Backbone as a printed PyTorch tensor [residue, N CA C, xyz], in Angstrom:
tensor([[[211.3870, -67.3640,  67.8660],
         [210.4020, -67.1330,  68.9150],
         [211.1180, -66.1020,  69.8370]],

        [[212.2860, -65.7740,  69.7710],
         [213.0930, -64.8810,  70.3280],
         [212.1800, -63.8150,  70.9040]],

        [[211.5850, -63.1170,  69.8020],
         [210.4100, -61.7660,  70.3930],
         [209.5550, -62.3440,  71.1390]],

        [[208.9330, -63.4540,  71.2660],
         [207.8460, -63.6360,  71.9910],
         [208.3120, -64.3900,  73.2340]],

        [[209.3690, -64.6130,  73.6250],
         [209.8850, -65.2580,  75.1780],
         [209.9750, -64.5570,  76.0420]],

        [[209.8570, -64.7690,  77.3240],
         [209.8440, -63.9530,  78.1170],
         [211.2690, -63.6150,  78.3720]],

        [[211.6440, -62.0400,  78.9990],
         [212.7390, -62.0420,  79.3590],
         [212.9140, -61.6350,  80.4450]],

        [[213.4410, -62.7650,  81.5860],
         [213.4120, -62.9920,  82.7450],
         [214.2510, -61.7740,  83.2530]],

        [[215.4410, -61.0960,  82.6110],
         [216.0960, -60.1130,  82.9520],
         [215.5560, -58.5670,  82.6680]],

        [[214.4720, -58.4390,  81.9180],
         [213.8030, -57.3330,  81.7420],
         [213.6350, -56.5040,  82.9880]],

        [[213.9410, -55.0750,  82.6850],
         [213.5710, -54.1880,  84.1030],
         [211.9060, -53.8280,  84.0980]],

        [[211.5600, -53.9190,  85.2520],
         [210.2330, -53.6470,  85.1480],
         [209.7170, -52.3560,  85.2390]],

        [[209.6100, -51.7590,  84.1250],
         [209.4380, -50.0260,  84.0890],
         [208.0550, -50.2080,  82.9850]],

        [[207.4420, -48.6830,  83.0840],
         [206.3110, -48.7950,  82.2930],
         [206.6560, -47.4580,  81.5030]],

        [[206.4450, -47.3930,  80.0900],
         [206.6450, -46.1120,  79.4360],
         [205.7580, -45.0000,  80.1190]],

        [[206.1740, -43.7820,  80.1390],
         [205.1150, -42.8210,  80.3550],
         [204.1810, -42.7770,  79.2840]],

        [[202.9040, -42.3320,  80.0360],
         [201.8990, -42.3140,  79.2250],
         [201.2860, -43.7470,  78.7890]],

        [[201.7920, -44.7230,  78.8120],
         [201.2080, -45.9390,  78.7140],
         [199.8120, -45.9570,  79.2110]],

        [[199.2090, -46.9670,  78.4150],
         [197.8060, -47.2670,  79.0080],
         [197.6230, -48.1590,  80.0070]],

        [[197.0810, -47.7400,  80.9370],
         [196.8620, -49.1530,  82.0280],
         [195.8600, -50.3170,  81.7860]],

        [[195.2920, -50.1800,  80.5830],
         [194.3190, -51.0620,  80.5230],
         [195.0730, -52.4710,  80.0040]],

        [[193.9260, -53.5200,  79.9920],
         [194.7830, -54.6600,  79.2370],
         [193.9750, -54.9090,  78.1570]],

        [[195.0100, -55.3050,  76.8970],
         [194.3330, -55.9540,  75.8310],
         [195.0270, -57.0660,  75.1990]],

        [[194.3020, -58.0160,  75.1640],
         [194.7490, -59.4370,  75.0120],
         [194.1850, -60.1120,  73.6580]],

        [[194.7660, -60.9130,  72.9670],
         [193.8600, -61.7840,  72.0950],
         [194.3950, -63.0270,  72.7660]],

        [[193.1910, -63.7710,  72.4270],
         [193.3510, -65.1630,  73.1160],
         [193.1220, -66.0110,  71.7510]],

        [[194.0460, -66.9720,  71.4260],
         [194.2860, -67.6040,  70.3690],
         [194.8160, -68.9340,  70.4050]],

        [[194.4160, -69.9490,  69.3520],
         [195.3050, -71.4810,  69.1110],
         [194.5390, -71.7410,  67.7600]],

        [[195.4420, -71.7910,  66.7280],
         [194.5300, -72.1070,  65.6210],
         [194.1860, -73.6200,  65.6880]],

        [[194.4320, -74.7440,  66.5750],
         [193.6380, -75.6730,  67.0190],
         [192.5820, -75.3220,  67.5100]],

        [[191.4270, -76.0290,  67.3740],
         [189.9610, -76.2060,  67.8440],
         [190.0840, -76.5820,  69.3830]],

        [[188.9500, -76.2990,  70.0430],
         [188.7740, -76.8070,  71.0220],
         [189.8680, -77.0200,  72.5030]],

        [[190.5060, -75.9490,  72.7510],
         [191.2310, -75.7660,  73.5250],
         [190.8690, -74.5850,  74.5900]],

        [[189.7420, -74.1680,  74.8160],
         [189.1770, -73.3570,  75.5920],
         [189.3690, -71.7420,  75.3780]],

        [[189.4690, -71.4130,  74.0560],
         [189.8110, -70.1400,  73.5560],
         [188.6190, -69.2710,  74.3400]],

        [[187.3410, -69.6460,  73.7330],
         [186.1750, -68.7810,  73.8890],
         [185.9410, -68.9150,  75.6150]],

        [[186.1080, -69.8270,  76.1540],
         [185.7980, -69.7750,  77.7190],
         [186.6380, -69.1150,  78.3880]],

        [[188.0100, -68.9160,  77.9850],
         [188.9360, -68.2500,  78.3830],
         [188.8400, -66.7620,  78.0120]],

        [[188.2310, -66.5020,  76.8970],
         [188.0390, -65.1150,  76.5620],
         [186.8060, -64.3450,  77.4820]],

        [[185.8560, -65.2920,  77.6340],
         [184.6620, -64.8300,  78.3830],
         [184.8900, -64.5670,  79.6150]],

        [[185.6240, -65.5630,  80.3560],
         [186.0470, -65.0610,  81.7080],
         [186.8030, -64.2270,  82.1780]],

        [[188.1430, -64.0910,  80.9780],
         [188.8610, -62.7660,  81.0820],
         [187.9340, -61.5260,  81.2700]],

        [[187.1700, -61.4090,  80.3060],
         [186.3520, -59.9780,  80.1760],
         [185.3540, -59.9940,  81.5330]],

        [[184.7940, -61.0840,  81.8690],
         [184.2860, -60.8010,  82.9930],
         [185.1380, -60.5150,  84.2330]],

        [[186.5290, -61.0630,  84.4970],
         [187.2530, -60.9730,  85.3280],
         [187.8100, -59.1470,  85.3410]],

        [[187.9240, -58.7960,  83.9600],
         [188.0650, -57.3330,  83.9110],
         [187.1430, -56.5220,  84.3470]],

        [[185.9030, -56.6980,  84.0590],
         [184.5310, -55.7730,  84.3950],
         [184.6920, -55.8550,  85.6230]],

        [[185.0040, -56.8200,  86.6330],
         [184.5420, -56.9080,  88.0250],
         [185.7560, -56.0480,  88.6950]],

        [[187.0020, -55.7590,  87.9280],
         [187.8040, -54.7500,  88.2700],
         [187.3200, -53.2830,  88.1960]],

        [[186.6140, -52.9860,  87.1770],
         [185.9170, -51.6510,  86.7450],
         [186.4660, -51.5180,  85.2880]],

        [[185.5010, -50.3300,  84.8720],
         [185.8820, -49.7810,  83.5120],
         [184.9160, -50.7230,  82.7000]],

        [[184.9310, -50.1490,  81.3120],
         [184.1920, -50.7430,  80.1270],
         [185.1830, -51.8900,  79.3590]],

        [[184.6310, -52.9660,  79.2580],
         [185.5780, -54.1740,  78.4550],
         [185.0460, -54.0920,  77.0670]],

        [[185.6780, -54.3660,  76.0430],
         [185.1690, -54.6450,  74.6930],
         [185.5930, -56.0130,  74.3860]],

        [[184.5970, -56.8670,  74.3400],
         [184.8430, -58.5860,  74.0710],
         [184.4190, -58.6110,  72.4550]],

        [[185.5510, -59.1650,  71.6640],
         [185.5160, -59.1430,  70.3090],
         [185.1700, -60.6710,  69.9860]],

        [[184.4740, -61.1640,  69.4710],
         [184.3610, -62.6420,  68.9310],
         [184.5430, -62.4450,  67.2990]],

        [[185.7530, -62.8980,  67.0120],
         [186.5170, -63.0880,  65.7980],
         [186.4890, -64.2760,  65.2650]],

        [[185.7000, -65.3610,  65.8630],
         [185.8200, -67.0420,  65.3090],
         [184.8230, -66.7540,  64.1710]],

        [[185.3790, -67.1870,  62.9440],
         [184.4230, -67.2770,  62.1240],
         [183.6390, -68.6370,  61.5550]],

        [[183.7830, -69.5010,  62.8660],
         [183.1600, -70.6260,  62.7730],
         [182.0610, -70.9630,  63.7360]],

        [[182.2700, -70.5500,  65.0790],
         [181.6420, -70.7630,  66.2230],
         [180.8180, -69.9590,  66.6010]],

        [[181.3540, -68.7090,  66.8480],
         [180.6860, -67.5930,  67.5520],
         [180.2250, -67.9100,  68.8970]],

        [[181.1340, -68.9100,  69.5430],
         [180.6860, -69.0950,  71.2590],
         [180.7740, -67.8670,  72.0120]],

        [[181.6850, -67.0060,  71.7570],
         [181.5740, -65.9780,  72.9910],
         [180.5560, -65.1550,  72.4620]],

        [[179.9920, -64.6360,  71.2700],
         [179.2500, -63.8730,  71.0350],
         [177.6660, -64.5430,  71.3790]],

        [[177.5990, -65.7300,  71.0450],
         [176.4470, -66.6590,  71.2980],
         [176.0220, -66.7230,  72.9200]],

        [[177.1630, -66.8740,  73.8680],
         [177.4000, -66.9310,  75.3290],
         [176.4060, -65.5820,  75.7100]],

        [[177.1190, -64.4730,  75.2100],
         [176.3400, -63.4430,  75.9410],
         [174.9370, -63.1940,  75.3550]],

        [[174.6200, -63.5740,  74.3490],
         [173.3060, -63.5160,  74.0770],
         [172.5030, -64.4150,  74.8640]],

        [[172.9170, -65.6350,  75.3050],
         [172.1090, -66.7070,  76.1710],
         [171.8470, -65.9970,  77.6990]],

        [[173.1010, -65.3980,  77.9890],
         [173.3600, -64.7250,  79.2330],
         [172.0130, -63.6740,  79.5850]],

        [[171.6700, -63.1620,  78.4850],
         [170.7010, -62.0920,  78.4820],
         [171.0520, -61.0970,  79.5700]],

        [[169.8220, -60.7840,  80.3120],
         [170.0450, -59.5100,  81.3770],
         [170.9920, -59.4980,  82.3960]],

        [[171.4170, -60.7880,  82.7430],
         [172.4120, -61.2480,  83.4290],
         [173.9480, -60.3260,  83.2800]],

        [[173.8680, -60.4040,  81.8750],
         [175.3290, -60.0810,  81.6820],
         [175.9260, -58.5520,  81.9590]],

        [[176.9430, -58.3680,  82.3620],
         [177.4390, -57.2280,  83.1610],
         [177.4380, -56.1430,  81.7220]],

        [[176.8480, -54.7490,  82.1580],
         [176.2970, -53.9350,  81.3390],
         [177.6320, -53.2410,  80.9400]],

        [[178.8060, -53.2330,  81.3520],
         [180.0020, -52.5010,  81.0740],
         [181.1120, -53.7230,  80.2270]],

        [[180.4610, -54.6310,  79.8420],
         [181.1580, -55.3820,  78.7210],
         [180.0290, -55.2590,  77.5270]],

        [[180.8690, -55.1670,  76.3340],
         [180.0860, -55.0340,  75.3110],
         [180.7920, -55.8760,  74.5070]],

        [[179.8050, -56.6580,  73.4730],
         [180.4640, -57.9630,  72.7940],
         [180.1310, -57.4440,  71.2510]],

        [[181.2570, -57.4570,  70.3720],
         [180.9540, -57.3310,  68.9920],
         [181.5110, -58.6820,  68.2600]],

        [[180.6850, -58.6520,  67.1640],
         [180.9010, -60.1740,  66.2610],
         [181.6380, -59.6140,  65.1580]],

        [[183.1110, -59.6990,  65.0780],
         [183.8750, -59.2540,  64.2450],
         [184.9720, -60.4490,  63.3930]],

        [[184.1760, -61.3080,  62.9260],
         [185.0450, -62.6850,  62.3220],
         [185.5140, -62.1510,  60.9120]],

        [[186.3600, -61.1740,  60.8970],
         [187.0370, -60.5530,  59.6650],
         [188.5150, -60.4170,  59.8310]],

        [[189.1940, -60.2270,  58.5320],
         [190.4830, -60.1890,  58.4780],
         [190.7040, -58.6870,  58.9850]],

        [[189.8790, -57.7210,  58.8010],
         [189.8930, -56.3850,  59.5600],
         [189.7880, -55.9860,  60.7580]],

        [[189.7010, -57.2600,  61.4860],
         [189.1420, -56.9330,  62.9990],
         [190.3620, -56.1620,  63.7220]],

        [[191.4000, -56.2070,  63.2990],
         [192.5540, -55.2280,  63.9220],
         [192.1540, -53.6760,  63.6510]],

        [[191.6160, -53.4550,  62.5350],
         [191.1210, -51.7530,  61.7970],
         [190.2550, -51.5470,  62.8280]],

        [[189.0570, -52.6680,  62.7200],
         [187.9910, -52.5140,  63.7240],
         [187.9950, -51.8960,  65.2010]],

        [[188.9080, -52.8310,  65.6830],
         [189.1340, -52.8440,  67.0630],
         [189.9360, -51.2950,  67.5480]],

        [[190.8940, -51.1390,  66.3810],
         [191.5620, -49.6790,  66.4640],
         [190.4710, -48.6540,  66.6480]],

        [[189.7310, -48.8050,  65.4020],
         [188.7690, -47.6930,  65.3530],
         [187.6920, -47.4810,  66.4840]],

        [[187.4500, -48.4440,  67.5240],
         [186.6140, -48.3440,  68.5480],
         [187.1630, -48.4190,  70.1410]],

        [[188.4870, -48.8770,  70.3070],
         [188.9010, -49.2610,  71.6700],
         [189.0040, -48.1220,  72.3820]],

        [[188.9910, -46.4170,  71.8630],
         [189.4510, -45.3320,  72.6180],
         [188.1550, -45.3350,  73.4170]],

        [[187.0560, -45.8900,  73.1680],
         [186.1880, -45.7910,  74.4490],
         [185.8270, -47.0460,  75.4740]],

        [[186.8350, -47.6190,  75.5430],
         [186.8180, -48.8210,  76.3770],
         [188.1190, -48.6580,  77.2570]],

        [[188.3710, -49.5170,  78.4560],
         [189.4540, -49.8100,  79.3190],
         [190.1860, -50.7320,  78.8380]],

        [[189.2620, -52.0710,  78.2940],
         [189.9300, -53.1530,  78.1390],
         [189.5610, -53.7880,  77.0800]],

        [[190.4800, -54.5150,  76.4400],
         [189.9230, -55.2730,  74.8850],
         [190.1870, -56.8190,  75.2850]],

        [[189.6480, -57.5800,  74.8630],
         [189.7240, -59.1450,  74.6420],
         [189.3920, -59.5710,  73.1520]],

        [[190.1010, -60.2400,  72.8930],
         [189.7390, -60.8420,  71.1300],
         [189.7540, -62.1240,  71.3320]],

        [[188.4190, -63.0500,  70.8730],
         [188.5510, -64.5160,  70.9220],
         [188.7100, -64.5870,  69.3580]],

        [[189.6270, -65.2880,  68.8430],
         [189.8550, -65.6480,  67.4840],
         [189.6280, -66.9560,  67.3430]],

        [[189.7130, -67.6650,  66.1980],
         [189.6070, -69.1740,  65.7850],
         [190.5850, -69.6550,  65.0810]],

        [[190.3300, -70.2310,  64.0290],
         [191.2320, -70.8950,  63.0010],
         [192.0220, -70.4420,  62.1840]],

        [[191.7620, -69.2780,  61.8220],
         [192.1020, -68.4170,  60.6510],
         [193.5590, -67.6200,  60.9500]],

        [[194.2630, -68.1190,  60.4280],
         [195.9510, -67.4910,  61.0580],
         [195.7860, -65.6390,  60.5610]],

        [[195.2650, -65.6470,  59.6090],
         [195.3270, -64.0570,  59.2300],
         [194.6140, -63.3740,  60.1450]],

        [[193.2910, -63.7820,  60.4300],
         [192.5280, -63.0350,  61.6290],
         [193.4930, -63.1050,  62.8940]],

        [[193.8530, -63.8590,  63.3290],
         [194.9620, -63.9700,  64.4260],
         [196.0430, -63.0950,  64.4660]],

        [[196.6920, -62.8800,  63.1240],
         [197.5070, -61.7940,  62.9900],
         [197.1260, -60.3930,  63.2900]],

        [[196.0240, -60.2370,  62.5260],
         [195.3370, -58.8760,  62.4930],
         [195.0300, -58.6550,  63.9140]],

        [[194.3560, -59.6580,  64.6850],
         [194.1090, -59.1800,  66.2000],
         [195.2250, -58.7400,  67.1340]],

        [[196.2930, -59.5230,  66.7800],
         [197.8770, -59.5580,  67.5490],
         [198.5120, -58.1670,  67.3760]],

        [[197.9820, -57.8100,  66.0330],
         [198.7140, -56.3600,  65.9040],
         [198.0560, -55.1420,  66.5970]],

        [[196.9910, -55.2740,  67.2500],
         [196.2690, -54.2790,  67.8570],
         [196.2850, -54.6850,  69.4210]],

        [[196.7700, -55.7490,  69.9270],
         [197.0400, -56.2690,  71.6270],
         [198.4780, -56.1090,  72.0550]],

        [[198.2850, -56.2200,  73.0620],
         [199.6520, -56.3160,  73.8560],
         [200.2180, -57.4890,  74.3440]],

        [[199.3250, -58.4950,  74.4700],
         [199.4480, -59.5680,  74.6460],
         [198.9150, -60.8690,  74.0230]],

        [[199.3960, -61.9930,  74.0140],
         [198.9960, -63.0900,  73.1600],
         [198.5980, -64.3000,  74.3390]],

        [[197.3060, -64.7640,  74.7110],
         [197.4350, -65.6920,  75.5780],
         [197.1050, -67.0260,  74.7020]],

        [[197.5170, -67.7870,  74.8150],
         [197.4780, -68.9950,  73.9870],
         [196.8520, -70.4800,  75.0610]],

        [[195.8210, -70.8780,  74.9210],
         [195.1780, -71.8000,  76.0120],
         [195.4580, -73.2030,  75.0070]],

        [[195.8640, -74.2110,  75.9460],
         [195.9060, -75.4770,  75.3360],
         [195.9250, -76.4480,  76.5350]],

        [[195.3640, -77.5880,  76.0400],
         [195.5940, -78.7270,  76.9640],
         [196.8540, -79.2890,  77.1760]],

        [[197.4210, -79.8800,  78.2770],
         [198.7350, -80.2620,  78.5610],
         [198.7660, -81.6620,  78.1370]],

        [[198.8730, -81.8040,  76.7700],
         [199.1340, -82.8550,  75.9740],
         [200.1760, -82.9170,  75.2100]],

        [[200.9970, -83.8800,  74.6780],
         [201.9160, -83.8690,  73.9580],
         [201.3830, -83.7840,  72.2660]],

        [[200.2580, -84.4840,  71.8870],
         [199.4090, -83.9410,  70.8750],
         [199.1500, -82.3710,  70.4750]],

        [[198.9070, -81.9500,  71.5220],
         [198.6580, -80.4850,  71.5040],
         [199.9260, -79.6550,  71.1880]],

        [[200.9420, -80.0270,  71.8740],
         [202.1630, -79.2080,  71.6780],
         [202.6820, -79.3580,  70.1390]],

        [[202.4490, -81.0380,  69.7230],
         [202.7730, -81.0200,  68.4160],
         [201.9150, -80.2180,  67.4120]],

        [[200.8550, -79.6460,  67.6530],
         [200.2820, -78.7940,  66.7130],
         [200.3290, -77.3750,  67.1520]],

        [[201.3060, -76.8630,  67.8150],
         [201.4790, -75.3950,  68.0570],
         [202.2970, -74.9390,  67.1650]],

        [[202.8270, -75.2120,  66.2920],
         [203.8940, -74.4660,  65.5790],
         [203.0560, -73.5360,  64.4830]],

        [[202.1430, -74.0070,  64.0290],
         [201.2530, -73.0650,  63.0170],
         [200.8060, -71.6900,  63.8220]],

        [[200.5110, -72.1520,  64.8450],
         [200.3040, -70.5950,  65.7210],
         [201.5660, -69.9940,  66.2570]],

        [[202.1820, -70.6350,  66.2370],
         [203.6720, -69.8230,  66.8870],
         [204.1680, -69.0400,  66.0000]],

        [[204.0810, -69.7390,  64.6260],
         [204.6000, -69.1290,  63.4810],
         [203.6220, -68.0290,  62.9820]],

        [[202.4290, -67.8050,  63.0750],
         [201.7730, -66.7010,  63.2140],
         [201.9700, -65.6420,  64.1790]],

        [[202.2650, -65.9910,  65.1120],
         [202.7380, -64.8100,  66.3190],
         [204.0420, -64.3630,  66.1160]],

        [[204.7490, -65.2920,  65.4380],
         [206.1610, -64.6720,  65.1530],
         [206.0760, -63.4950,  64.1360]],

        [[205.2580, -63.9050,  63.1130],
         [205.1130, -62.8700,  62.1690],
         [204.8440, -61.6090,  62.8480]],

        [[204.1610, -61.4430,  63.7800],
         [203.7150, -60.2240,  64.1370],
         [204.7500, -59.6980,  65.1160]],

        [[205.2900, -60.5160,  66.0470],
         [206.5780, -60.4540,  67.0240],
         [207.8130, -59.8260,  66.1830]],

        [[208.0340, -60.1970,  65.0650],
         [208.9660, -59.3770,  64.3450],
         [208.6570, -58.1760,  64.2180]],

        [[207.7370, -57.7120,  64.4030],
         [207.2810, -56.2710,  63.6870],
         [207.0100, -55.4690,  65.0940]],

        [[206.1480, -55.9260,  66.2390],
         [206.0780, -55.3330,  67.2570],
         [206.1410, -55.9010,  68.5680]],

        [[206.2680, -55.3380,  69.4870],
         [206.5420, -56.1580,  70.7800],
         [205.4330, -56.6610,  71.1720]],

        [[205.3310, -58.1880,  71.5040],
         [204.1510, -59.2810,  71.8390],
         [204.3370, -59.8940,  72.9310]],

        [[203.8640, -59.9470,  73.8500],
         [203.9700, -60.6430,  75.1390],
         [203.2100, -61.9430,  75.0700]],

        [[203.7130, -63.1230,  74.6300],
         [203.3920, -64.4700,  74.7670],
         [203.0020, -65.1270,  75.9510]],

        [[201.9940, -65.7240,  76.5120],
         [202.0490, -66.4790,  77.3700],
         [201.1430, -67.7340,  77.3220]],

        [[201.4650, -68.9890,  77.6480],
         [200.7400, -70.1900,  77.3520],
         [199.7100, -70.5930,  78.7290]],

        [[198.5340, -70.8150,  78.5030],
         [197.6570, -71.2000,  79.5180],
         [197.2740, -72.5130,  79.3850]],

        [[197.6490, -73.3280,  80.3090],
         [197.2480, -74.9380,  80.3610],
         [195.9980, -75.1260,  81.0390]],

        [[194.9620, -75.5960,  80.0960],
         [193.5790, -75.6470,  80.1590],
         [193.2780, -77.0450,  80.4200]],

        [[191.9350, -77.5140,  81.0500],
         [191.7320, -78.8780,  80.7860],
         [192.5280, -79.6530,  81.3900]],

        [[193.0990, -79.2280,  82.2720],
         [194.2470, -79.9950,  83.0100],
         [193.7740, -80.8860,  84.5330]],

        [[194.3340, -81.8830,  84.0890],
         [193.9370, -82.9830,  85.2580],
         [195.1430, -82.6930,  86.2180]],

        [[194.5450, -82.1940,  87.6120],
         [195.6710, -81.8340,  88.5200],
         [196.5630, -82.9580,  89.1510]],

        [[197.8980, -82.7440,  89.4870],
         [198.9760, -83.7640,  89.9000],
         [199.0380, -84.6560,  88.8650]],

        [[198.8840, -84.7170,  87.6490],
         [199.2010, -85.7800,  86.7670],
         [200.8000, -85.5580,  86.2150]],

        [[201.2320, -86.6590,  85.6990],
         [202.6820, -86.6800,  85.2660],
         [202.7390, -85.7380,  83.7570]],

        [[201.5500, -86.3050,  83.0430],
         [201.5900, -85.6920,  81.8610],
         [201.5200, -84.0980,  81.7750]],

        [[200.6190, -83.5090,  82.8580],
         [200.7410, -81.8330,  82.6880],
         [202.1280, -81.6430,  83.2400]],

        [[202.7730, -82.3550,  84.1200],
         [203.8280, -81.8990,  84.7400],
         [204.8120, -82.0290,  83.5960]],

        [[204.9970, -82.9610,  82.7430],
         [205.9050, -83.3040,  81.4630],
         [205.7320, -82.2020,  80.4930]],

        [[204.3500, -81.5550,  80.0990],
         [204.0400, -80.9670,  78.9450],
         [204.7130, -79.6010,  79.5750]],

        [[204.3390, -79.0520,  80.7750],
         [204.8360, -77.9730,  81.1710],
         [206.5340, -77.7630,  81.0790]],

        [[206.9930, -78.6740,  81.5090],
         [208.6330, -78.9410,  81.6290],
         [209.1850, -78.6380,  80.0800]],

        [[208.3380, -79.4460,  79.1100],
         [208.8330, -79.2120,  77.9620],
         [208.5390, -77.8800,  77.3270]],

        [[207.4550, -77.2000,  77.4040],
         [207.0640, -75.9850,  76.7920],
         [208.3370, -75.0630,  77.3570]],

        [[208.5250, -75.0420,  78.8640],
         [209.1260, -74.1880,  79.4300],
         [210.6120, -74.3880,  79.3120]],

        [[211.5440, -75.5260,  79.2740],
         [212.6660, -75.5040,  79.2110],
         [212.8910, -76.3320,  77.6310]],

        [[211.9500, -77.0550,  77.2050],
         [212.5480, -77.6230,  75.7960],
         [212.1210, -76.6620,  74.7150]],

        [[211.2290, -75.7050,  74.6880],
         [210.8770, -74.7470,  73.8830],
         [210.8450, -73.2890,  74.4370]],

        [[211.4420, -73.0720,  75.4800],
         [211.7470, -71.8090,  75.7580],
         [210.4950, -71.0680,  75.6440]],

        [[209.0960, -71.2970,  76.2960],
         [207.9630, -70.7740,  76.0320],
         [207.6480, -70.1880,  77.4950]],

        [[207.0150, -69.2120,  77.7300],
         [206.3550, -68.6490,  79.0340],
         [205.2050, -69.3270,  79.0200]],

        [[204.9260, -69.9780,  80.3490],
         [203.6400, -70.6970,  80.7610],
         [203.1160, -70.0350,  81.9730]],

        [[202.1020, -69.6970,  82.1830],
         [201.3950, -69.0840,  83.3310],
         [201.3240, -70.2340,  84.4580]],

        [[201.4740, -69.7580,  85.6080],
         [201.3820, -70.7530,  86.7750],
         [200.1280, -71.3960,  87.2390]],

        [[199.2850, -70.4820,  86.6950],
         [197.8360, -70.7990,  87.0820],
         [197.6000, -71.9360,  85.8400]],

        [[196.6260, -73.0030,  86.2690],
         [196.2410, -74.0330,  85.5950],
         [194.6230, -73.9510,  85.5970]],

        [[193.9730, -74.3380,  84.1370],
         [192.3250, -74.4530,  84.3670],
         [192.3250, -75.6240,  84.3360]],

        [[191.4090, -76.3630,  85.5830],
         [191.2940, -77.7040,  85.5460],
         [190.2830, -78.3260,  84.9470]],

        [[190.1800, -79.7380,  84.2230],
         [189.3380, -80.2700,  83.6440],
         [188.1380, -80.2630,  84.5460]],

        [[187.1660, -79.5780,  84.3020],
         [185.8190, -79.5990,  85.4760],
         [184.7260, -79.0120,  84.4940]],

        [[183.5940, -79.6410,  85.1070],
         [182.1580, -79.3310,  84.4770],
         [181.9570, -77.7790,  84.9050]],

        [[182.2910, -77.0560,  85.9450],
         [182.2370, -75.8820,  86.3500],
         [182.6140, -75.1680,  85.1460]],

        [[183.5570, -75.3710,  84.2830],
         [183.9580, -74.4620,  82.9260],
         [183.3190, -75.1260,  81.8120]],

        [[183.2800, -76.3870,  81.7280],
         [182.4320, -76.8720,  80.3970],
         [181.1420, -76.7710,  80.3560]],

        [[180.3190, -76.6690,  81.6650],
         [178.9210, -76.2040,  81.2230],
         [178.6000, -74.9510,  81.6400]],

        [[179.4070, -73.8640,  81.5830],
         [179.1670, -72.4310,  81.7500],
         [178.6390, -71.4940,  80.6720]],

        [[178.5190, -72.0780,  79.7760],
         [178.3300, -71.0070,  78.8050],
         [176.8550, -70.8220,  78.9430]],

        [[176.5640, -69.1880,  78.6380],
         [175.3120, -68.7810,  78.7260],
         [175.0110, -68.1060,  80.2730]],

        [[175.9760, -68.1960,  80.8380],
         [175.8670, -67.7520,  82.3200],
         [176.8550, -66.7700,  82.6530]],

        [[176.6090, -66.1800,  83.5400],
         [177.9470, -65.3630,  84.4430],
         [178.2240, -65.9930,  85.7980]],

        [[179.2520, -66.8550,  85.3990],
         [179.7370, -67.4780,  86.4000],
         [180.7000, -67.1010,  87.4220]],

        [[181.0430, -67.5460,  88.7860],
         [182.0320, -67.2190,  89.4530],
         [183.4630, -67.3730,  88.5990]],

        [[184.5300, -66.6460,  88.8490],
         [185.6110, -66.4190,  88.3630],
         [186.4380, -67.6620,  88.4440]],

        [[186.4280, -68.2690,  89.4810],
         [187.2110, -69.5680,  89.6640],
         [188.6480, -69.1300,  89.6030]],

        [[189.6250, -70.1980,  88.6680],
         [190.9890, -69.7920,  88.7910],
         [191.1960, -68.9960,  87.5990]],

        [[190.3610, -68.3750,  87.0870],
         [190.4930, -67.2620,  85.8730],
         [190.7340, -65.9340,  86.8090]],

        [[190.4150, -65.6880,  87.9670],
         [190.8120, -64.6100,  88.6710],
         [192.5410, -64.5900,  88.7760]],

        [[192.9030, -65.7720,  89.0350],
         [194.3090, -65.8380,  89.1430],
         [195.0340, -65.5400,  87.6300]],

        [[194.2800, -66.0780,  86.6710],
         [194.8420, -65.9380,  85.2200],
         [194.9760, -64.4550,  85.0120]],

        [[194.1140, -63.5320,  85.5740],
         [193.9550, -62.1200,  85.3120],
         [195.1670, -61.7060,  86.0990]],

        [[195.3120, -61.8950,  87.0780],
         [196.3090, -61.1940,  88.0200],
         [197.4260, -61.7550,  87.3420]],

        [[197.9620, -62.8440,  86.6740],
         [199.2210, -63.3490,  86.0460],
         [199.3490, -62.1400,  84.9980]],

        [[198.2120, -62.0170,  84.2870],
         [198.2210, -61.2570,  82.9910],
         [198.6330, -59.6100,  83.4640]],

        [[198.1790, -59.1400,  84.4620],
         [198.1220, -57.7670,  84.7390],
         [199.7570, -57.8130,  85.3880]],

        [[200.2970, -58.8170,  86.0450],
         [201.6040, -58.6090,  86.4360],
         [202.6390, -58.5140,  85.2690]],

        [[202.1130, -59.3190,  84.1570],
         [203.1590, -59.2660,  83.2700],
         [203.1720, -58.0690,  82.4470]],

        [[202.0230, -57.4970,  82.4440],
         [201.7790, -55.9060,  81.8080],
         [202.6220, -55.2000,  82.5590]],

        [[202.6560, -55.3120,  83.9050],
         [203.3160, -54.1400,  84.6700],
         [204.8700, -54.3320,  84.7470]],

        [[205.3330, -55.6200,  84.4670],
         [206.7210, -55.6280,  84.3070],
         [207.2230, -55.5350,  82.8820]],

        [[206.4880, -55.1330,  81.9250],
         [207.1120, -54.8630,  80.8280],
         [207.5440, -53.6470,  80.6270]]])
């Protein structure tokens, strides 16, 4: 996972002409980790900052992000366009269309081939997971898929702890294990276990802690 680990000593410089937009794949091959919720909230957070956002639902099972937008109806921001592309060719489809957008968020499901395709066309891999050891035990398949892409191109991986019970020992232990034991980067922001997020589907909710998540995502981009 060396390609995916955060390089604490890397110089904070940008390549000339590099895009200022955010492009992120949200994924975890395990279900129920908050991928679609995270994808939608990130798209909403980006839209509030301005510009056009492409939100791609590449989950071939649930289509949660796409359904969310349909349920929101006219309340949905006009500068977020959602596409349903649950295909191995999602990377090509995004590449063919992202030129007219400022930001790209791809919500992936449980297919490792779709995940790899999405990672090839985005700069960051945001991996949501609950802070429990059973979730940690099921990370390896996802990390393996990301490593295959990370061996070919630069890929910034960060873990986002979701459904976290604030102040619990389990959350602290899992964070320490991921950072110190597995040498994986973990965002400082945690998404708490809350009805506020669990019941937000179909609405255009306040950003809550996802505003801070986006700030960290942007800070990581600017440090590369």
